NUZA-144817 format. One line per 4 residues: their letters; for each residue x, y, z of N, C-alpha, C. Coordinates in pm, whole numbers, plus 50000, padded with zeros to 5 digits. Example, Ala and Ser with C-alpha at 12.3 -4.5 7.8 and 13.67 -1.06 7.14 Angstrom:
// residues 2
as) 51319/49431/50780/51230/49550/50780/51320/49670/50780; 51285/49775/50708/51367/49894/50714/51290/50003/50787
// end
This chain:
// residues 417
meqi) 47024/77497/48063/47164/77529/48085/47216/77453/48206; 47340/77412/48201/47399/77338/48311/47443/77433/48423; 47452/77377/48544/47498/77457/48656/47642/77499/48633; 47671/77623/48666/47805/77677/48644/47884/77668/48774
gyln) 48002/77606/48769/48078/77579/48889/48121/77702/48965; 48149/77814/48896/48201/77931/48963/48099/77992/49060; 47970/77954/49045/47868/78011/49133/47881/77960/49276; 47953/77848/49294/47969/77795/49429/48041/77893/49522
kfrq) 48135/77970/49466/48207/78064/49553/48116/78177/49599; 48020/78217/49514/47924/78319/49555/47831/78264/49663; 47797/78137/49649/47710/78074/49749/47778/78073/49885; 47905/78036/49889/47978/78032/50015/47995/78173/50072
laid) 48020/78271/49984/48033/78410/50029/47903/78456/50094; 47791/78422/50032/47661/78462/50087/47636/78398/50222; 47672/78271/50235/47653/78202/50363/47736/78270/50472; 47860/78310/50438/47946/78376/50535/47889/78512/50576
vlat) 47841/78587/50478/47784/78719/50508/47656/78704/50587; 47572/78608/50550/47444/78588/50616/47463/78557/50765; 47572/78487/50797/47597/78450/50936/47625/78572/51023; 47665/78685/50961/47697/78806/51037/47578/78901/51049
ikkp) 47469/78872/50983/47354/78962/50982/47247/78912/51076; 47196/79000/51161/47091/78963/51253/46957/78964/51183; 46869/78877/51227/46733/78876/51173/46661/79006/51208; 46576/79054/51120/46492/79169/51156/46400/79133/51272
tkrn) 46366/79231/51351/46271/79213/51461/46160/79317/51446; 46065/79312/51538/45956/79409/51535/46006/79551/51561; 46129/79564/51608/46186/79698/51629/46234/79760/51498; 46256/79678/51396/46290/79731/51264/46166/79792/51202
edwr) 46174/79918/51161/46058/79989/51113/45992/79919/50994; 46074/79865/50903/46020/79799/50784/45953/79666/50817; 45976/79613/50936/45922/79482/50973/45827/79488/51091; 45785/79608/51131/45706/79623/51253/45575/79544/51248
ysnl) 45510/79544/51133/45382/79475/51122/45392/79350/51034; 45513/79300/51015/45535/79188/50924/45527/79055/50998; 45507/78950/50919/45509/78814/50971/45653/78764/50965; 45721/78763/51080/45862/78726/51082/45885/78579/51053
klld) 45779/78499/51057/45794/78358/51022/45831/78339/50876; 45809/78444/50796/45850/78436/50656/46000/78412/50642; 46077/78454/50741/46222/78440/50733/46270/78302/50772; 46182/78222/50830/46220/78088/50872/46190/77987/50762
ivlk) 46238/78016/50642/46212/77929/50529/46314/77815/50529; 46265/77695/50530/46350/77576/50522/46332/77516/50384; 46440/77511/50309/46431/77460/50173/46425/77308/50176; 46318/77253/50121/46300/77108/50118/46271/77064/49976
eksm) 46341/76965/49934/46311/76908/49804/46191/76816/49820; 46095/76827/49731/45975/76745/49740/45940/76698/49600; 45927/76569/49584/45896/76515/49452/45754/76552/49413; 45734/76564/49284/45603/76602/49234/45507/76485/49241
vqpl) 45389/76510/49301/45284/76410/49303/45203/76418/49174; 45187/76540/49124/45113/76564/49002/45211/76608/48893; 45175/76589/48765/45263/76635/48659/45272/76786/48657; 45382/76836/48602/45400/76980/48591/45291/77042/48505
aipp) 45251/77162/48545/45151/77237/48468/45222/77308/48354; 45218/77249/48235/45284/77310/48120/45208/77436/48081; 45277/77549/48065/45207/77673/48031/45135/77662/47898; 45011/77708/47890/44937/77700/47764/45001/77790/47659
fdda) 45000/77744/47536/45056/77823/47428/44964/77941/47397; 45021/78057/47390/44946/78179/47359/45027/78260/47261; 44980/78268/47139/45055/78336/47034/45062/78486/47055; 44985/78537/47153/44985/78681/47178/45107/78725/47259
fyli) 45187/78629/47309/45301/78660/47394/45425/78585/47346; 45542/78645/47372/45664/78568/47379/45674/78514/47521; 45743/78402/47537/45736/78332/47666/45874/78284/47711; 45904/78310/47841/46021/78253/47906/45971/78176/48027
vfvd) 46007/78048/48039/45957/77962/48146/46071/77922/48239; 46049/77942/48369/46142/77895/48471/46067/77799/48563; 46127/77685/48592/46074/77590/48689/46172/77584/48806; 46127/77627/48923/46215/77639/49039/46341/77718/49005
gklq) 46323/77823/48927/46434/77912/48894/46522/77865/48780; 46497/77747/48725/46580/77695/48617/46509/77713/48483; 46582/77761/48387/46525/77788/48255/46480/77660/48186; 46358/77664/48129/46305/77552/48051/46297/77597/47905
eews) 46406/77572/47833/46415/77621/47695/46310/77556/47604; 46274/77429/47633/46180/77360/47545/46039/77417/47557; 46008/77483/47668/45876/77542/47685/45873/77690/47648; 45989/77750/47634/45996/77893/47606/45975/77921/47459
nlpk) 45926/78039/47431/45900/78081/47294/45954/78223/47277; 46071/78233/47214/46140/78361/47205/46157/78405/47060; 46165/78536/47037/46191/78584/46901/46336/78556/46860; 46363/78565/46732/46498/78539/46685/46594/78648/46729
kgve) 46543/78771/46743/46626/78882/46786/46553/78962/46894; 46632/79026/46979/46574/79118/47076/46573/79068/47219; 46584/78934/47240/46585/78877/47375/46704/78784/47387; 46791/78813/47484/46909/78731/47507/46911/78684/47652
lsnv) 46929/78554/47673/46935/78496/47807/47078/78453/47838; 47123/78484/47958/47259/78445/47994/47272/78437/48145; 47371/78362/48191/47415/78370/48330/47567/78376/48331; 47618/78469/48253/47762/78490/48239/47816/78549/48369
eeel) 47931/78504/48410/47987/78543/48539/47999/78694/48555; 48056/78763/48456/48080/78906/48470/47949/78984/48482; 47846/78942/48409/47717/79012/48416/47653/78993/48552; 47656/78871/48606/47596/78845/48736/47670/78920/48847
kklr) 47803/78924/48837/47880/78995/48939/47845/79143/48938; 47832/79202/48821/47801/79345/48812/47662/79374/48864; 47565/79292/48826/47428/79316/48867/47409/79293/49015; 47480/79197/49071/47455/79162/49209/47518/79261/49305
fedg) 47634/79311/49277/47707/79385/49378/47694/79536/49365; 47629/79587/49264/47610/79732/49258/47490/79771/49344; 47491/79894/49391/47382/79953/49468/47359/79887/49604; 47450/79800/49649/47436/79741/49781/47310/79659/49800
fdsk) 47261/79602/49694/47132/79535/49699/47137/79409/49783; 47254/79343/49790/47260/79215/49859/47283/79231/50009; 47262/79350/50063/47271/79367/50207/47142/79325/50275; 47040/79295/50200/46910/79259/50256/46908/79111/50295
yqvl) 46851/79086/50411/46848/78949/50460/46771/78858/50366; 46653/78903/50321/46571/78815/50240/46634/78789/50104; 46715/78881/50055/46782/78861/49926/46893/78758/49941; 46963/78764/50051/47075/78671/50071/47030/78527/50076
qnys) 46906/78503/50114/46856/78366/50114/46862/78305/49975; 46855/78387/49875/46851/78336/49738/46984/78277/49693; 47090/78300/49768/47218/78247/49725/47231/78097/49748; 47129/78035/49807/47139/77893/49833/47140/77810/49705
kmec) 47087/77866/49598/47088/77792/49471/47123/77890/49359; 47250/77919/49347/47294/78024/49258/47281/77989/49112; 47261/77861/49080/47241/77827/48939/47107/77879/48889; 47022/77925/48982/46889/77975/48944/46892/78125/48925
efvi) 46997/78177/48862/47009/78318/48831/47025/78335/48681; 46945/78426/48626/46954/78453/48483/46941/78602/48456; 47012/78646/48354/47000/78783/48305/46923/78779/48174; 46815/78858/48167/46737/78870/48044/46770/79005/47984
nltl) 46839/79004/47872/46875/79127/47801/46774/79154/47691; 46708/79269/47697/46611/79309/47596/46675/79420/47513; 46709/79388/47390/46786/79480/47307/46703/79547/47199; 46582/79498/47173/46496/79555/47070/46353/79564/47123
tlek) 46277/79659/47071/46135/79666/47102/46062/79552/47033; 45987/79473/47110/45918/79356/47056/45779/79394/47008; 45730/79318/46909/45598/79347/46855/45485/79295/46942; 45518/79213/47043/45417/79165/47136/45478/79150/47275
plki) 45396/79144/47380/45448/79140/47516/45532/79015/47544; 45615/79027/47647/45697/78916/47694/45641/78867/47827; 45611/78737/47834/45560/78677/47957/45672/78595/48022; 45701/78625/48150/45797/78547/48228/45717/78461/48324
whly) 45723/78330/48306/45635/78236/48376/45718/78159/48477; 45695/78183/48608/45767/78115/48715/45680/78003/48771; 45726/77881/48760/45655/77767/48817/45736/77713/48934; 45670/77700/49050/45737/77648/49169/45674/77515/49207
kthh) 45756/77410/49208/45709/77278/49249/45768/77235/49383; 45860/77314/49437/45916/77290/49570/45928/77425/49639; 45965/77422/49767/46000/77546/49837/46126/77599/49769; 46120/77721/49717/46233/77758/49635/46260/77908/49636
tsnt) 46380/77941/49589/46424/78079/49575/46489/78095/49439; 46480/78215/49383/46543/78240/49254/46559/78389/49230; 46650/78423/49140/46677/78561/49100/46656/78577/48951; 46592/78686/48913/46577/78719/48771/46617/78864/48751
fvki) 46711/78887/48661/46757/79022/48630/46716/79056/48487; 46654/79172/48471/46608/79217/48339/46677/79347/48305; 46749/79348/48193/46814/79470/48144/46745/79515/48016; 46689/79634/48020/46617/79690/47905/46705/79795/47840
gdgv) 46738/79773/47713/46833/79859/47643/46780/79998/47616; 46869/80088/47577/46831/80226/47545/46724/80228/47437; 46618/80305/47461/46513/80324/47361/46419/80207/47343; 46437/80099/47418/46351/79981/47405/46222/80002/47485
diti) 46110/79973/47421/45979/79982/47486/45920/79843/47497; 45890/79797/47618/45852/79657/47639/45738/79646/47739; 45653/79546/47719/45551/79509/47817/45584/79371/47870; 45594/79359/48003/45632/79234/48067/45519/79187/48157
yeef) 45480/79061/48140/45386/78995/48230/45464/78892/48311; 45473/78913/48440/45545/78821/48527/45441/78743/48608; 45434/78611/48585/45333/78528/48650/45401/78422/48737; 45339/78395/48852/45392/78298/48948/45287/78191/48970
vrge) 45324/78066/48944/45228/77955/48945/45283/77844/49033; 45197/77782/49113/45238/77670/49196/45224/77540/49118; 45310/77445/49147/45309/77320/49074/45218/77215/49132; 45187/77222/49260/45099/77123/49321/45039/77182/49447
dftn) 44945/77110/49504/44866/77161/49615/44935/77129/49749; 45033/77210/49785/45093/77200/49917/45146/77339/49953; 45185/77355/50078/45228/77486/50124/45358/77527/50056; 45354/77639/49987/45472/77691/49917/45542/77795/50003
nvnq) 45676/77790/50008/45757/77899/50059/45842/77947/49942; 45812/78066/49893/45876/78116/49773/45946/78248/49805; 46068/78261/49756/46147/78382/49776/46202/78423/49639; 46143/78526/49580/46177/78566/49445/46236/78707/49445
vtki) 46346/78723/49372/46408/78853/49352/46404/78887/49204; 46354/79005/49173/46352/79053/49035/46414/79192/49031; 46512/79208/48946/46576/79338/48931/46561/79383/48786; 46515/79507/48768/46492/79561/48634/46570/79692/48620
elgk) 46650/79702/48517/46722/79826/48487/46681/79875/48349; 46634/79999/48344/46590/80060/48218/46697/80156/48168; 46736/80140/48041/46833/80229/47980/46770/80364/47946; 46845/80449/47883/46797/80583/47846/46680/80573/47748
eagc) 46578/80653/47772/46459/80660/47686/46382/80528/47679; 46410/80435/47768/46341/80305/47766/46207/80316/47838; 46117/80222/47805/45986/80218/47869/45948/80076/47904; 45881/80058/48018/45841/79924/48061/45708/79930/48134
khfk) 45612/79848/48087/45491/79818/48162/45510/79680/48223; 45501/79672/48353/45531/79547/48425/45407/79503/48500; 45342/79396/48451/45223/79339/48515/45265/79218/48597; 45211/79207/48719/45244/79095/48805/45117/79024/48847
khdl) 45116/78890/48827/44999/78809/48862/45045/78684/48935; 44974/78648/49043/45010/78532/49123/44899/78427/49116; 44938/78302/49101/44845/78190/49115/44910/78090/49211; 44936/78137/49334/45001/78054/49435/44905/78034/49552
inns) 44779/78011/49519/44677/77999/49621/44703/77877/49709; 44637/77873/49824/44643/77762/49921/44769/77770/50006; 44768/77855/50104/44871/77859/50207/45011/77888/50155; 45024/77976/50060/45157/78011/50010/45215/78124/50092
nfiy) 45344/78113/50122/45420/78219/50188/45518/78274/50086; 45510/78402/50060/45582/78458/49945/45655/78585/49986; 45784/78590/49957/45862/78713/49969/45905/78755/49828; 45866/78873/49789/45903/78924/49656/45982/79053/49676
tsev) 46108/79049/49636/46195/79165/49648/46231/79213/49508; 46214/79341/49484/46245/79393/49350/46322/79524/49361; 46407/79546/49264/46480/79671/49252/46463/79721/49110; 46433/79850/49098/46412/79912/48968/46506/80032/48956
icnk) 46579/80039/48846/46668/80151/48818/46624/80216/48688; 46595/80345/48693/46552/80419/48575/46657/80524/48539; 46712/80511/48421/46808/80610/48374/46736/80723/48301; 46807/80808/48232/46752/80931/48176/46629/80905/48090
nary) 46520/80975/48123/46393/80971/48048/46332/80830/48041; 46372/80741/48130/46311/80607/48133/46175/80614/48202; 46084/80524/48161/45947/80522/48214/45913/80380/48260; 45883/80367/48388/45848/80236/48444/45711/80244/48508
nnyv) 45622/80150/48469/45488/80142/48525/45463/80000/48574; 45427/79986/48701/45407/79856/48764/45261/79840/48804; 45202/79724/48768/45062/79695/48799/45054/79556/48863; 44996/79548/48983/44992/79420/49053/44853/79396/49113
ahhg) 44822/79268/49133/44699/79226/49201/44733/79106/49288; 44707/79116/49419/44745/79010/49513/44623/78960/49588; 44616/78829/49606/44516/78768/49692/44552/78621/49711; 44501/78560/49818/44515/78417/49835/44642/78369/49899
hssy) 44728/78458/49953/44851/78414/50020/44829/78405/50169; 44891/78307/50234/44891/78307/50380/44967/78428/50432; 45086/78446/50378/45168/78563/50411/45238/78609/50285; 45235/78739/50263/45299/78795/50144/45372/78922/50184
rqet) 45496/78934/50139/45574/79055/50161/45636/79099/50030; 45611/79222/49993/45671/79280/49872/45753/79401/49913; 45880/79398/49881/45967/79511/49910/46030/79559/49780; 46001/79682/49746/46048/79739/49619/46131/79863/49646
ecsl) 46247/79870/49582/46329/79990/49585/46345/80041/49442; 46317/80169/49423/46326/80229/49289/46417/80349/49295; 46509/80355/49201/46605/80466/49194/46587/80539/49061; 46547/80666/49070/46533/80750/48950/46664/80825/48933
qgdg) 46752/80767/48850/46889/80815/48844/46913/80921/48737; 46827/80926/48634/46851/81019/48525/46743/81124/48515; 46777/81240/48459/46679/81346/48439/46561/81295/48356; 46441/81332/48397/46322/81294/48322/46272/81154/48349
aman) 46334/81081/48440/46290/80944/48471/46156/80947/48546; 46078/80840/48529/45946/80833/48590/45919/80690/48634; 45853/80674/48750/45815/80541/48799/45681/80550/48869; 45589/80462/48830/45455/80457/48890/45427/80316/48938
fhgi) 45361/80305/49055/45328/80175/49114/45180/80173/49148; 45107/80080/49087/44962/80069/49107/44930/79926/49149; 44850/79910/49255/44822/79775/49299/44692/79763/49376; 44640/79641/49378/44522/79607/49458/44554/79484/49541
iign) 44499/79479/49660/44518/79366/49749/44383/79329/49809; 44355/79199/49813/44233/79149/49876/44274/79044/49979; 44247/79072/50105/44281/78979/50212/44158/78914/50271; 44162/78783/50287/44054/78707/50350/44113/78615/50457
nken) 44024/78554/50537/44065/78459/50641/44168/78525/50734; 44286/78464/50751/44390/78521/50837/44513/78562/50756; 44493/78598/50631/44604/78634/50543/44670/78765/50588; 44798/78776/50558/44875/78894/50595/44953/78945/50475
ydii) 44946/79076/50450/45013/79137/50335/45095/79257/50382; 45221/79261/50339/45308/79374/50368/45359/79431/50236; 45339/79559/50215/45386/79627/50095/45479/79740/50137; 45602/79734/50091/45701/79838/50120/45754/79890/49987
ikvk) 45737/80018/49962/45785/80079/49837/45868/80201/49873; 45991/80202/49827/46081/80314/49853/46131/80368/49718; 46110/80497/49699/46152/80562/49574/46250/80673/49607; 46363/80672/49541/46465/80775/49563/46481/80857/49434
hkss) 46453/80987/49446/46473/81080/49334/46616/81134/49342; 46697/81091/49246/46837/81134/49245/46866/81241/49140; 46768/81272/49053/46789/81369/48946/46668/81461/48935; 46688/81572/48866/46581/81669/48845/46483/81619/48739
htks) 46366/81684/48737/46262/81654/48637/46216/81507/48645; 46212/81453/48764/46168/81315/48781/46030/81312/48847; 45957/81204/48822/45821/81190/48876/45799/81049/48930; 45719/81039/49035/45680/80907/49087/45539/80917/49143
fqhy) 45468/80804/49136/45331/80798/49187/45305/80658/49237; 45246/80647/49356/45212/80518/49415/45066/80521/49456; 44990/80424/49409/44847/80418/49440/44809/80272/49464; 44773/80238/49586/44728/80103/49622/44592/80113/49690
nqif) 44498/80033/49643/44369/80015/49709/44363/79874/49766; 44319/79861/49892/44323/79733/49959/44189/79704/50028; 44150/79576/50024/44028/79530/50092/44067/79417/50186; 44025/79428/50312/44056/79325/50410/43927/79277/50475
ndqs) 43912/79144/50476/43792/79080/50529/43833/78981/50637; 43738/78929/50711/43764/78828/50815/43868/78880/50915; 43973/78798/50939/44080/78837/51031/44210/78869/50955; 44198/78909/50832/44316/78942/50752/44372/79078/50795
sgaf) 44497/79101/50757/44563/79226/50794/44662/79266/50686; 44699/79393/50688/44795/79442/50590/44870/79562/50643; 44987/79586/50584/45068/79702/50617/45118/79764/50487; 45107/79894/50476/45152/79965/50357/45247/80076/50401
ytkv) 45373/80060/50367/45475/80157/50405/45541/80208/50276; 45528/80337/50253/45586/80394/50132/45670/80516/50170; 45786/80524/50112/45877/80635/50140/45933/80692/50011; 45929/80824/49999/45990/80894/49886/46100/80984/49939
eile) 46216/80972/49882/46330/81054/49921/46374/81139/49802; 46381/81269/49824/46424/81364/49720/46553/81430/49767; 46659/81408/49691/46790/81456/49732/46801/81608/49717; 46911/81663/49766/46933/81807/49765/46959/81860/49624
qlsn) 46926/81989/49606/46959/82066/49485/46896/82006/49359; 46774/81956/49372/46701/81908/49256/46588/82006/49224; 46544/82005/49100/46436/82095/49059/46331/82019/48978; 46208/82071/48984/46096/82015/48907/46078/81865/48935
veah) 46061/81833/49062/46040/81694/49104/45896/81680/49153; 45833/81570/49113/45694/81546/49151/45680/81406/49209; 45612/81396/49324/45595/81265/49389/45462/81263/49463; 45387/81154/49444/45255/81143/49507/45237/81002/49562
qlnk) 45170/80993/49678/45142/80865/49743/44995/80861/49783; 44930/80748/49755/44788/80735/49789/44758/80590/49825; 44693/80571/49940/44656/80437/49986/44515/80442/50043; 44422/80364/49982/44284/80359/50028/44252/80217/50072
nlll) 44179/80206/50184/44153/80075/50243/44007/80059/50281; 43955/79939/50258/43823/79901/50306/43838/79785/50405; 43785/79803/50524/43780/79696/50625/43636/79648/50633; 43612/79523/50594/43476/79473/50581/43419/79418/50711
ndea) 43499/79409/50816/43445/79373/50947/43537/79425/51055; 43499/79404/51181/43571/79464/51293/43704/79395/51322; 43725/79275/51273/43847/79201/51305/43959/79224/51205; 43929/79280/51091/44031/79309/50991/44115/79429/51037
rvff) 44242/79430/50999/44334/79535/51042/44419/79583/50925; 44453/79712/50928/44545/79765/50828/44631/79874/50895; 44757/79878/50858/44852/79978/50908/44914/80046/50786; 44924/80177/50789/44983/80245/50675/45065/80364/50723
rpel) 45170/80393/50649/45257/80505/50684/45321/80563/50558; 45262/80665/50498/45328/80735/50388/45434/80831/50444; 45548/80838/50380/45658/80920/50431/45725/80994/50315; 45751/81122/50338/45822/81205/50241/45947/81262/50307
dics) 46061/81244/50243/46187/81301/50290/46236/81396/50182; 46206/81525/50198/46229/81624/50093/46344/81715/50131; 46445/81718/50047/46562/81802/50072/46582/81908/49965; 46480/81933/49882/46484/82036/49779/46356/82118/49786
ddvv) 46360/82239/49730/46245/82329/49737/46151/82318/49618; 46206/82296/49500/46125/82299/49378/46059/82162/49356; 45958/82131/49438/45893/82000/49431/45743/82017/49443; 45670/81918/49392/45525/81907/49412/45502/81767/49467
cshg) 45459/81760/49593/45445/81630/49660/45312/81623/49734; 45260/81502/49746/45138/81481/49824/45136/81339/49876; 45065/81319/49987/45045/81184/50037/44911/81179/50108; 44848/81062/50101/44718/81047/50164/44684/80902/50189
atvg) 44601/80879/50289/44557/80744/50322/44418/80751/50383; 44334/80656/50348/44197/80650/50402/44166/80507/50444; 44071/80495/50537/44024/80363/50579/43877/80375/50615; 43798/80275/50578/43655/80277/50606/43591/80147/50562
nide) 43458/80146/50560/43382/80030/50514/43308/80069/50387; 43227/79979/50336/43148/80008/50217/43057/80128/50245; 43049/80219/50152/42967/80338/50165/42818/80299/50171; 42757/80319/50286/42617/80280/50303/42524/80360/50213
naly) 42557/80486/50190/42473/80568/50103/42476/80518/49959; 42597/80481/49912/42609/80428/49777/42537/80293/49766; 42548/80212/49871/42480/80082/49872/42328/80101/49869; 42277/80196/49947/42133/80224/49949/42086/80275/49813
ylms) 42169/80360/49750/42132/80415/49619/42113/80303/49517; 42206/80208/49513/42197/80098/49417/42077/80009/49447; 42054/79980/49575/41941/79895/49613/41809/79963/49582; 41805/80097/49595/41680/80169/49565/41648/80166/49417
rgid) 41747/80130/49335/41725/80115/49190/41693/79971/49154; 41665/79888/49253/41625/79751/49226/41739/79652/49216; 41861/79691/49252/41976/79601/49244/41987/79521/49374; 42003/79391/49361/42016/79303/49477/42137/79345/49560
idia) 42128/79327/49693/42233/79374/49782/42368/79308/49753; 42369/79178/49720/42496/79111/49688/42558/79168/49562; 42475/79191/49460/42526/79250/49335/42574/79392/49361; 42501/79468/49444/42540/79604/49474/42677/79609/49542
kqll) 42701/79518/49637/42831/79513/49703/42942/79478/49606; 42914/79383/49516/43014/79346/49416/43050/79465/49328; 42951/79541/49287/42976/79658/49201/43060/79763/49274; 43028/79786/49401/43104/79886/49477/43248/79841/49500
lqgf) 43268/79713/49532/43403/79663/49551/43482/79665/49421; 43415/79628/49312/43482/79630/49182/43521/79772/49143; 43431/79866/49166/43463/80005/49134/43577/80058/49219; 43580/80020/49347/43688/80063/49435/43823/80013/49387
lssv) 43827/79886/49344/43954/79828/49298/43995/79880/49161; 43901/79885/49068/43935/79922/48930/43976/80068/48918; 43939/80153/49015/43976/80294/49008/44127/80314/49010; 44200/80216/49063/44347/80226/49067/44405/80232/48927
fenq) 44342/80162/48832/44401/80147/48699/44338/80238/48594; 44249/80326/48637/44191/80420/48542/44291/80529/48507; 44282/80578/48383/44368/80688/48336/44517/80654/48348; 44551/80529/48322/44690/80485/48332/44751/80449/48197
nlse) 44690/80497/48092/44745/80474/47958/44759/80326/47925; 44661/80246/47973/44659/80105/47940/44584/80084/47810; 44627/79984/47734/44553/79950/47613/44420/79887/47652; 44330/79878/47555/44199/79820/47582/44212/79675/47629
eeye) 44303/79600/47568/44322/79460/47607/44378/79450/47748; 44475/79535/47782/44535/79531/47916/44432/79567/48023; 44353/79670/47996/44254/79714/48094/44144/79610/48112; 44099/79551/48001/43994/79450/48011/44042/79326/48087
afll) 44169/79288/48066/44225/79173/48137/44225/79198/48288; 44262/79319/48328/44262/79353/48470/44120/79362/48524; 44027/79418/48445/43889/79427/48489/43830/79288/48515; 43864/79191/48429/43815/79055/48447/43868/78996/48576
eisk) 43996/79016/48603/44057/78966/48726/43995/79034/48848; 43977/79166/48838/43919/79242/48950/43776/79198/48976; 43698/79179/48869/43558/79140/48885/43547/79007/48957; 43634/78910/48923/43631/78778/48986/43667/78789/49134
karn) 43769/78869/49166/43812/78882/49305/43708/78956/49387; 43648/79060/49330/43547/79136/49402/43426/79048/49431; 43389/78962/49336/43275/78873/49356/43302/78774/49469; 43422/78717/49471/43457/78622/49577/43460/78688/49714
tsde) 43515/78810/49718/43523/78882/49845/43385/78919/49895; 43297/78962/49804/43161/78997/49844/43087/78876/49899; 43106/78759/49837/43042/78636/49884/43090/78600/50024; 43223/78610/50046/43277/78576/50177/43233/78677/50283
heec) 43225/78804/50244/43179/78907/50337/43035/78879/50379; 42951/78842/50284/42811/78814/50314/42798/78693/50406; 42880/78589/50383/42876/78470/50467/42920/78502/50609; 43027/78583/50622/43074/78622/50756/42968/78702/50829
trvr) 42897/78787/50757/42792/78868/50819/42681/78780/50872; 42642/78677/50793/42536/78586/50837/42579/78511/50964; 42703/78461/50964/42751/78387/51080/42754/78477/51203; 42804/78600/51187/42812/78692/51300/42673/78727/51353
dktq) 42578/78746/51263/42443/78780/51305/42378/78666/51384; 42412/78541/51346/42354/78426/51415/42412/78409/51555; 42542/78444/51569/42610/78420/51696/42592/78535/51795; 42559/78654/51747/42543/78768/51836/42407/78763/51906
tpkh) 42401/78809/52031/42276/78817/52105/42194/78936/52056; 42068/78914/52022/41988/79026/51971/41975/79135/52076; 41977/79260/52028/41964/79373/52115/41816/79415/52122; 41767/79439/52244/41628/79478/52264/41622/79628/52293
ddtn) 41532/79692/52228/41512/79835/52250/41391/79854/52339; 41411/79901/52461/41302/79918/52558/41247/80061/52557; 41283/80139/52457/41236/80277/52454/41086/80281/52433; 41019/80363/52509/40876/80380/52494/40845/80492/52395
f) 40752/80465/52306/40713/80565/52208/40573/80613/52240
// end
């Protein structure tokens, strides 16, 4: 599709508004443990040294391909009915300015290239999942809006892929609105390894009896920030967020999830398990707000962390803001290292220590996705990804332990027996 001229006025409006907004600082609660260098993104055009990675054809999915936010119709594979793509002025204006979403600093950065905005309208339940494939070959920003019609049940795989081996600065906004009785399973996978800096901002709106389930796995970013806002606007709406994070080297991960219960009979659940090795760090901030005069509301928050050495760091803050009485709510967070008793048990059964650590790490991560109504294919795909990441983390943990043992001065015990 060609660039639409009317988008220039939105770009100028964003630039004017952005000039009046101060950058977040460490005094901002949502940014206290964040890498503020993420906001110093300089957009640079860079020619491709290597050819574009054309997405492999997979008949198990319908496919929408974006390269630097621009639709690639020749690579996309869409059904004849049920999926409509547009960047019509009235639709973009409505989606952008409702709910005050564009008051966020990181979202406003996306207005620098407004032709990279598309609305994906899903009007029918598809017989197979829809894969949205984002390829970035330059430092780039883009917006993707997904509207799921009433009664439509859809599975979405959103994948992010780098085009070449250089430092990526990526700023992606995804907004999903579910109509009445709609359902969405949203899987997110990143392949932006090698010093990528990534800001992912998402907004989810669930209308009456809508069901949204989000599953993510993150690793390999220099700095990653995910900020999600979810609004349960209709009675019976439900939203669940499940994720795993593996940090190595000096990587930094920030996860912010805010869920607002605006109607009765709504439910939300957030469960993230995180592993941090080397000098990596992470922050997990989750907030649930339940408005006044609501009934039969349920909300749960859970964050479990493993720190594999003394230099790894994690910060977490679950928060509940409850203004109604008829609610069932819980929140919890844990931090520790690999269970030595469990490790000893496996080794006493003849299992090598490296394999034992891999099994424990894999079990810790995969527990997030158990009992989540995933199909056998979906669960196996995640298990494969988890197994690979757990194996890599275990190998790096073992190498760090060897190096530390070599550099530390041996301790002598002078106790007489």
